N, C-alpha and C positions, 0 to 999 in steps of 0.2 A: 705534493699531496694529490691523490687521485680522488675522483668523485664517482658516486653511484650512477648507474645509467638512467634510472627513472626519475629520481628527484634531486639529483646532483648533490647528495649528501656527502660530507667529507669522509674520506677513508684515510686514516692516519697510518703512517709507517713508524717504526720505532724511532727513526731519526727525525721525525717531524716535530716542530714546536707546536704544542697544543695551545690554542688561543680561546678565551672565553667567547669572543665574538663569533667564532666558527661554531661553537656549541649552540649559542643563541640563534644563529641563522638556521642551523639544522632543525632545532626545535620548532621554530616558526614555520618552516616548510612542512614538517610532519603534522603540526596542528592544523594548518591550512588544508592539507590533503585529507586528513581524517574528518575535518569539519564539512567538507563538500561531498563526502560519501553518503549514499542513501542507507538509512537504517531500516531493517526489516522488523515489523511488528506483527506478531501472530496473535489471533484472538478468536473469540466466538461471541455470539449473542443468541438470545432466544426471542423468536418473533412474538409480537404482541397483537398481531392481527389488524393494526391500524393501517389506514390508506398510505400515510406518509410518516416515516419515523426517522429520527436522527440517532445514529450510533455515535456517541461521544468518544473521541480518542484523546482529547487534550492537545491535539496538534492538527494542522491541515495537511493531509497526506498528499504526496505527489501522484500516487496511484493506489487503487484498492481492487483486489480480486476476491469475490465472494462465491461460496458454493453452499449447497445444502449439506446435511449430515452425511450423505453418501458420496460427497465430493463432486456432485454434478452442478453445472451452471444452467443446464437445460435438461428436462426429463419429459418423457412421454408416458403417461399412465392413464388407464381407464378411458382411452380415446381422446385425451386432452393433453396438449403440450403445455409445459409450465417453464417459464423463465425463473429460475431459482436464484440467479446471481449473474456474474459476469465480471468484466474488467471495465473499470472507470478510471479516467485520468482527469486532471484538472481541465475544466472547460470541455471535457469529452465524456459525457455520461453514457452508460450502457442503456440503450433504448430498444424498444420494439415499436417501430413506427413513431408515433407521437407520445407513446407512454414510456416514462422513465422507469427502468428497473433498478438502477443504482447510480448515484451521483455523489461527487465529492462536494462538501460544504465546509464552512469554517469550523475547525475543531473536530472534524469527523467525516462521516458520510451518511447519506440518506438512502433508505430502502423503501420499497413500496409493496402494496398488495392491491391488485386490481383484477378481479375475476369477472368483469363485465363482459368481456369477449375473449374468445380463444385465439391464440394461446394465452393462458393466464400469466399474470405477473405475480409471483409468489415469493419475493425476497424478504417478506415479513409476515409469513403465515403464523397464526397463533400457536404457541407452544412448540414450534419447530426450531431445531438447533441449526445455526449457520456458522460457517467458519470463514475467516477472512485473513488475507495477507495484505498489509498496508506498508507502503514505502514512505518513510519520513523524509 
C-alpha cells in the first residue's frame, strides 16, 4: 500500500486488504491537520466614539487586521494623519508610540479613539464603519 506525500494517508490498490485501523488512523491525521489550521473570520463594526472599546468575537484571535470603510489602515486628510486600523497579533498590538491603535484581548480585540495629538488614533470613531479580518 502506498501513502500520500503530505499526510501519509493510505492509498489502496484493488489488491490491498482494507483494514478499519487504516481508516481510523487516516481520519485522525485529517482531523488533527484540519484542527490546527487557522480559520479566517471576516466582519465589520460601527465605531461608537469611546476611548477604548472591545469588539467581541467569541474567541481570542491569533491576529486581526482592521481598516476603515475605504480599506485604509492610515489616511491623511485635512492636514491630519489618522491611524484607522492596522495589524495586531497576540502580545503585539498595533501602536503609535505609546498609544494603542488595536490590540487582541480575550474573546476579541480592542480599538481606540484618541484625538489628543496628531496623528490621531481613530479605530473607533463614532458612526464610522470598520472592517476586520481575524485569524482564529
